[in-house]
Every structure is written in structure tokens, then in C-alpha cells.
C-alpha positions as a Python dict, from the first residue, in 0.01 Angstrom:
ca = {
    (1, 'M'): (0, 0, 0),
    (2, 'T'): (135, 345, -86),
    (3, 'I'): (126, 652, 136),
    (4, 'A'): (-16, 1003, 96),
    (5, 'S'): (222, 1256, -53),
    (6, 'F'): (231, 1472, 261),
    (7, 'Q'): (357, 1170, 455),
    (8, 'K'): (663, 1139, 228),
    (9, 'P'): (936, 1096, 313),
    (10, 'L'): (863, 920, 640),
    (11, 'L'): (1005, 1104, 937),
    (12, 'R'): (1333, 958, 1066),
    (13, 'A'): (1488, 954, 1412),
    (14, 'T'): (1796, 1137, 1283),
    (15, 'D'): (1578, 1436, 1190),
    (16, 'F'): (1491, 1512, 1553),
    (17, 'T'): (1672, 1619, 1868),
    (18, 'P'): (1639, 1371, 2155),
    (19, 'T'): (1498, 1494, 2486),
    (20, 'Q'): (1569, 1362, 2833),
    (21, 'F'): (1264, 1135, 2808),
    (22, 'D'): (1221, 1066, 2435),
    (23, 'D'): (1473, 982, 2167),
    (24, 'G'): (1453, 1088, 1803),
    (25, 'A'): (1285, 760, 1712),
    (26, 'A'): (995, 830, 1950),
    (27, 'K'): (953, 1176, 1802),
    (28, 'A'): (960, 1042, 1445),
    (29, 'D'): (716, 765, 1534),
    (30, 'F'): (471, 1015, 1681),
    (31, 'G'): (497, 1243, 1376),
    (32, 'N'): (444, 953, 1136),
    (33, 'R'): (149, 824, 1339),
    (34, 'L'): (-11, 1169, 1347),
    (35, 'L'): (29, 1217, 971),
    (36, 'A'): (-114, 868, 908),
    (37, 'F'): (-405, 938, 1144),
    (38, 'I'): (-490, 1251, 946),
    (39, 'A'): (-432, 1088, 605),
    (40, 'T'): (-678, 811, 686),
    (41, 'D'): (-951, 1054, 800),
    (42, 'F'): (-900, 1029, 1176),
    (43, 'P'): (-1011, 667, 1232),
    (44, 'H'): (-1107, 580, 1589),
    (45, 'T'): (-903, 259, 1566),
    (46, 'R'): (-582, 463, 1536),
    (47, 'F'): (-669, 686, 1832),
    (48, 'T'): (-507, 466, 2094),
    (49, 'L'): (-439, 561, 2454),
    (50, 'G'): (-66, 593, 2384),
    (51, 'F'): (-126, 816, 2082),
    (52, 'Y'): (-374, 1030, 2278),
    (53, 'R'): (-129, 1075, 2566),
    (54, 'I'): (140, 1210, 2335),
    (55, 'L'): (-95, 1420, 2120),
    (56, 'S'): (-265, 1579, 2421),
    (57, 'L'): (73, 1712, 2537),
    (58, 'H'): (174, 1875, 2209),
    (59, 'F'): (57, 2138, 1961),
    (60, 'G'): (-99, 2329, 2250),
    (61, 'M'): (-371, 2067, 2279),
    (62, 'I'): (-557, 2034, 2602),
    (63, 'A'): (-598, 1689, 2748),
    (64, 'H'): (-962, 1748, 2843),
    (65, 'Y'): (-1068, 1498, 3104),
    (66, 'D'): (-969, 1181, 2926),
    (67, 'I'): (-927, 1014, 2587),
    (68, 'H'): (-1303, 1008, 2532),
    (69, 'G'): (-1344, 1380, 2598),
    (70, 'F'): (-1055, 1458, 2364),
    (71, 'W'): (-1206, 1238, 2091),
    (72, 'E'): (-1547, 1398, 2132),
    (73, 'E'): (-1398, 1748, 2122),
    (74, 'Y'): (-1192, 1704, 1806),
    (75, 'F'): (-1298, 1406, 1595),
    (76, 'T'): (-1671, 1329, 1600),
    (77, 'T'): (-1775, 1557, 1313),
    (78, 'T'): (-1613, 1708, 1008),
    (79, 'A'): (-1644, 2051, 1171),
    (80, 'D'): (-1455, 1917, 1476),
    (81, 'R'): (-1183, 1771, 1255),
    (82, 'L'): (-1153, 2097, 1066),
    (83, 'R'): (-1113, 2289, 1393),
    (84, 'F'): (-847, 2037, 1503),
    (85, 'L'): (-649, 2089, 1182),
    (86, 'K'): (-683, 2466, 1204),
    (87, 'E'): (-554, 2463, 1562),
    (88, 'L'): (-269, 2231, 1464),
    (89, 'V'): (-141, 2441, 1175),
    (90, 'A'): (-182, 2767, 1368),
    (91, 'Y'): (29, 2648, 1662),
    (92, 'P'): (358, 2844, 1687),
    (93, 'S'): (566, 2548, 1821),
    (94, 'W'): (752, 2715, 2101),
    (95, 'G'): (1041, 2561, 2285),
    (96, 'N'): (1380, 2410, 2249),
    (97, 'P'): (1371, 2072, 2070),
    (98, 'A'): (1604, 1931, 2338),
    (99, 'F'): (1318, 1974, 2585),
    (100, 'T'): (1003, 1965, 2370),
    (101, 'F'): (859, 1810, 2054),
    (102, 'S'): (877, 2149, 1879),
    (103, 'D'): (1095, 2009, 1601),
    (104, 'V'): (835, 1742, 1519),
    (105, 'E'): (554, 1996, 1548),
    (106, 'R'): (724, 2228, 1297),
    (107, 'V'): (774, 1949, 1043),
    (108, 'V'): (415, 1822, 1076),
    (109, 'I'): (272, 2173, 1052),
    (110, 'A'): (481, 2248, 742),
    (111, 'R'): (361, 1930, 570),
    (112, 'L'): (-5, 1993, 653),
    (113, 'R'): (17, 2352, 529),
    (114, 'S'): (200, 2249, 213),
    (115, 'A'): (-66, 1988, 133),
    (116, 'G'): (-346, 2242, 185),
    (117, 'L'): (-533, 2004, 413),
    (118, 'V'): (-725, 2274, 600),
    (119, 'E'): (-862, 2409, 274),
    (120, 'R'): (-944, 2060, 147),
    (121, 'L'): (-1131, 1966, 463),
    (122, 'H'): (-1307, 2303, 462),
    (123, 'K'): (-1449, 2216, 118),
    (124, 'V'): (-1569, 1881, 253),
    (125, 'A'): (-1741, 2055, 545),
    (126, 'E'): (-1915, 2293, 303),
    (127, 'Q'): (-2028, 2001, 85),
    (128, 'E'): (-2161, 1813, 388),
    (129, 'A'): (-2353, 2120, 505),
    (130, 'E'): (-2504, 2167, 159),
    (131, 'A'): (-2600, 1799, 136),
    (132, 'A'): (-2767, 1813, 478),
    (133, 'E'): (-2951, 2133, 388),
    (134, 'R'): (-3074, 1987, 58),
    (135, 'A'): (-3193, 1671, 232),
    (136, 'L'): (-3376, 1880, 492),
    (137, 'L'): (-3529, 2097, 220),
    (138, 'N'): (-3654, 1788, 36),
    (139, 'H'): (-3797, 1647, 357),
    (140, 'L'): (-3980, 1970, 440),
    (141, 'Q'): (-4105, 2017, 84),
    (142, 'A'): (-4237, 1661, 77),
    (143, 'R'): (-4423, 1731, 397),
    (144, 'Y'): (-4553, 2082, 333),
    (145, 'Q'): (-4544, 2116, -48),
    (146, 'P'): (-4602, 1761, -176),
    (147, 'G'): (-4649, 1868, -538),
    (148, 'K'): (-4314, 2045, -562),
    (149, 'A'): (-4026, 1862, -727),
    (150, 'P'): (-3737, 1778, -493),
    (151, 'V'): (-3403, 1955, -531),
    (152, 'A'): (-3108, 1753, -649),
    (153, 'E'): (-2912, 1611, -361),
    (154, 'T'): (-2533, 1624, -360),
    (155, 'P'): (-2338, 1300, -327),
    (156, 'R'): (-2184, 1217, 10),
    (157, 'R'): (-1806, 1195, 32),
    (158, 'T'): (-1624, 870, 80),
    (159, 'V'): (-1419, 844, 396),
    (160, 'G'): (-1062, 959, 362),
    (161, 'N'): (-1067, 1091, 7),
    (162, 'W'): (-1023, 1455, 115),
    (163, 'A'): (-688, 1406, 290),
    (164, 'S'): (-476, 1188, 74),
    (165, 'D'): (-407, 1119, -285),
    (166, 'Q'): (-354, 754, -191),
    (167, 'G'): (-399, 527, 110),
    (168, 'S'): (-173, 518, 413),
    (169, 'L'): (110, 276, 481),
    (170, 'L'): (108, 332, 857),
}
């Protein structure tokens, strides 16, 4: 299976400064896992406790109360996912890489910006809103104006096609 273009090349341990608690390999692994999570449209199966614990400590994210609260805050709807991406790419990545994950954050942010993922997901959110509005309009017209022809509904997106040009390897 091939990987999305914004995941290439895979992040390597040698690209990152080790900290007292995490080596370059741990930083690279987190960055690759985050990019794969995004490329595959934020699947719940990839949102493990270990991944959550690292993510909730970086990019200025707040841990909320627990993994479930974090998931609910950022990943249950397209609008939530869009807000997550916007917050991610807007984060200034403060800190010395010898003490923080700021080096990984900068690389991930640069790749997401370069791929235009916020704009791509914004288009998906607009399409979903239009599809929901058209469906509601058809429902209300059928109920209150039964003789009126329904409006054309827009097709629903397939999961993951907004983020990547191909599937994910990770």
C-alpha cells in the first residue's frame, strides 16, 4: 500500500533532537502516526491511549478529562476535525527541541500547510452542510409542499478521500 504525498518521506529519528525522556525515534514515530491518522480521515481505531497521551501534550492541545473527551472534542464531526487541523497548523511550536517536541511539530505543521489540508477539509465541510440542507429541504417540501419537485441532492463523500491522494502505509 502506498502513502499520501504529505507523509513522504517518512520522518526519521535522525531528523529530531532527543529529549531527556524521548529519543529521536519516539519523536519520528509520533509524527508519522499523526500524519497517518490525518491521512486516513481520523479513524477511531488509530486513536489509541498511547497516541492520545502524546498528542494531548503537544501542539498546544488540552488533554480534556480523558481520551473520550478529547475524541469527542476534536474528531466526532467534520467541523470538529476541521477545527483540530486549524488549531494544529496555527500552533507556533515554542520551545527548544532538546526539551520539547517542537521540532516534530514544525515538520508536521509544514507538511499539513503544504498539502493544503485545511482548505481541502473546509471544502468537505461545506459540501456536507449543503447535502444536509438539501436533504432537509426535500424532507420539508415533501411534507408541506407535496407537489413540488425535490431539489437535487449532492453525493456524500467517501471516507478519507479529502486528505490523501492515496492510502496510508502506517
